[in-house]
N, C-alpha and C positions, 0 to 999 in steps of 0.2 A: 193437155200438153203431153206429148209422148216421150220427151227426153231428147238426148242428143241425136242428131241426124247428120249424115255425111254424104257427100256427092257420090263417093265410091266406097264400097266395103269389100275387103278381102277376107275370106274364111279359109284357113288352111287346115286340112285334116291329113296330116302326113304320118305321124307316129300312131296316134289313136283316132278312132272314129267315134262319132256320136252314136249312142245306144238309146234304147227305149226307156231309160230311167228318167225320173222326173226332172232332175237338174239338167241333164243333157238336152232334153226337149225344150226347157225354158231358155237355156243359153243359146241354142241354135235359133229359136224363134226370135229372141231379142236381137241377135247379131244380123239375122236376115232382114228384119224390119227397120233397121237403121239406115239402109241404103236409099238415097233419094233418086239416083239415076242409074247406077250400075252395081251389080252384085257379082263378084267372082268367087267361085269355090274351087279350091285346089285339093287334089287327093291322089294318092297312089293307086287307089282302086277306082274302077269306073262305076261301081254299083254300091250305093248306100241305101239300105232299106228305110232308115229314118228320114233321110232327105227326100226320097221319093214319096213317102207317105205324107209328109208335110206339103210337098209341092202339089199333090193331088187334092188336098182338102181346101 
């Protein structure tokens, strides 16, 4: 069993962005894998290295 899952998940990266430290990687992975149908990510920047790296793996 994976834990709680939701139809839609919103991730907001407004003030701070995720970095390559261990806790940020784990938090982003958990939040991204909770979405059953849709995942929305909001950010002031168009480019996030960590998000792109996770998306490519």
